[in-house]
C-alpha positions in Angstrom: 13.3 10.1 3.8 12.7 12.6 0.9 9.3 12.9 -0.6 8.2 14.3 -3.9 6.6 17.7 -3.7 3.2 16.7 -5.0 2.8 13.8 -2.4 0.2 14.9 0.2 1.3 15.0 3.9 -0.9 11.9 4.7 1.0 9.9 2.1 4.3 11.0 3.7 3.0 9.9 7.1 1.9 6.5 5.7 5.2 6.1 4.0 7.1 6.8 7.3 4.8 4.3 9.0 5.6 1.7 6.4 9.3 2.3 6.9 8.8 1.6 10.6 6.5 -1.4 9.9 9.0 -2.9 7.4 11.9 -2.6 9.9 9.8 -4.2 12.7 8.8 -7.0 10.4 12.4 -7.7 9.4 13.5 -7.7 13.0 10.7 -9.8 14.5 9.5 -12.0 11.7 10.1 -15.7 11.6 7.8 -16.1 8.6 9.0 -18.5 6.0 8.1 -17.8 2.4 5.7 -20.1 0.7 7.0 -21.8 -2.4 5.8 -20.4 -5.7 5.6 -22.0 -9.1 8.7 -21.1 -11.2 6.5 -20.3 -14.1 4.9 -17.2 -12.5 6.3 -13.7 -12.2 4.7 -13.2 -8.8 7.3 -12.3 -6.2 7.8 -14.5 -3.1 4.9 -13.8 -0.8 7.0 -12.0 1.9 8.7 -9.6 -0.6 7.3 -6.7 -2.4 7.9 -6.4 -6.2 11.1 -4.7 -7.1 9.6 -2.2 -9.6 6.5 -0.2 -10.2 6.4 -1.8 -13.7 5.2 -5.0 -11.9 1.8 -3.3 -11.3 0.1 -3.1 -14.7 -1.0 0.4 -15.6 -4.2 -1.1 -17.1 -5.0 -2.3 -13.6 -4.6 1.1 -12.0 -6.4 2.8 -14.9 -9.7 1.2 -13.8 -9.5 3.4 -10.7 -7.9 6.6 -11.9 -9.0 6.8 -15.5 -6.1 7.8 -17.7 -2.6 7.6 -16.3 -0.2 10.3 -17.2 2.7 9.4 -14.9 4.0 6.5 -12.8 6.7 7.5 -10.3 8.7 5.2 -8.0 8.9 7.0 -4.6 11.4 6.4 -1.9 10.5 3.4 0.3 11.9 1.4 3.1 14.2 -1.5 2.3 12.4 -4.5 0.6 9.3 -2.2 0.0 7.8 -0.8 -3.1 6.1 2.6 -3.3 4.6 3.9 -6.5 2.6 7.0 -7.3 0.2 7.0 -10.2 -1.4 10.2 -11.4 -3.7 11.3 -14.2 -3.0 14.4 -16.3 -2.9 17.4 -14.1 -2.6 15.1 -11.1 -6.3 15.8 -10.1 -6.4 12.1 -9.2 -3.4 10.4 -7.5 -2.9 7.0 -6.0 0.1 5.9 -4.0 0.5 2.2 -3.7 2.9 0.8 -1.0 3.7 -2.8 -0.7 6.0 -4.0 2.2 6.8 -7.1 4.1 4.9 -7.2 7.5 3.4 -9.0 10.3 0.6 -8.4 12.8 2.8 -6.3 15.0 4.0 -4.1 12.2 0.5 -3.7 10.9 -0.7 -2.6 14.4 2.1 0.0 14.4 1.0 1.2 11.0 -2.5 1.6 12.2 -1.4 3.6 15.2 0.8 5.9 13.3 -1.8 6.3 10.6 -4.1 7.9 13.2 -1.6 10.7 13.7 -2.2 14.2 12.4 -6.0 14.2 12.6 -6.6 11.0 10.6 -9.1 8.5 11.8 -8.7 4.7 11.2 -11.7 2.4 10.9 -11.6 -1.4 10.7 -12.5 -2.9 7.3 -14.0 -6.4 7.2 -13.6 -9.0 4.5 -10.1 -7.9 3.4 -7.0 -9.9 4.1 -6.1 -10.9 7.7 -6.8 -7.4 8.9 -7.6 -4.0 7.2 -8.4 -0.5 8.0 -9.5 2.7 6.2 -8.1 6.1 6.8 -10.1 9.3 6.7 -9.2 12.9 7.5 -12.0 15.4 8.2 -14.4 12.8 7.0 -12.7 12.7 3.5 -11.2 9.4 2.3 -7.4 9.2 2.7 -6.7 5.5 2.0 -6.7 2.0 3.2 -4.2 -0.7 4.3 -4.4 -4.4 4.5 -2.3 -7.2 6.0 -2.3 -10.2 3.6 -2.1 -13.8 4.5 1.2 -13.9 2.7 3.0 -11.5 5.0 2.6 -8.3 3.0 1.2 -5.0 4.0 -0.5 -3.3 1.0 -1.6 0.3 1.3 -3.4 2.7 -1.0 -3.3 6.4 -0.3 -5.6 8.2 -2.8 -8.1 11.0 -3.3 -10.7 8.4 -4.3 -13.7 7.0 -2.5 -12.9 4.3 0.0 -15.0 1.8 -1.9 -12.5 2.2 -4.8 -9.6 1.6 -2.4 -11.2 -1.6 -1.2 -11.9 -2.9 -4.7 -8.3 -2.1 -5.7 -6.9 -3.9 -2.7 -9.2 -6.9 -3.1 -8.2 -7.3 -6.7 -4.5 -6.8 -5.9 -4.6 -9.5 -3.2 -6.6 -11.9 -5.4 -4.6 -11.5 -8.6 -1.1 -10.7 -7.5 -0.5 -11.6 -3.9 
């Protein structure tokens, strides 16, 4: 898996974890997609959107300020991974959405603890969620949705912003 140069190592680790999680979910999942109204553009619950353009820039702008670039990064099959950055990339946010189940989420949590990162359970978000810190600095957050998606934010932003972003994503889009 090839990563863009400006993607921090922790984002690469989370991306590899998602690749493993997505493969585990595909191999062991018997989850059936819930029907959606044909008038919505929301993807079926067990599938990630196919393009970064699905995530409105105005939505991400609330957390980053201005957005200078949106880049689609390499992701596992059936997963979406987008990097949003402001001018000069002083603030970056990598959003990953992949199909998953409890087993895949547990694997993601375990692999997210590698390389000196610490995971901490987060309550009130999806079926299960955890935050990631490294050297007491925020590194991101991941959540398992009731619809069978794992949604992760890797950002150099406060964890409260990550939780707000994930809460809004799950409420409005998934």
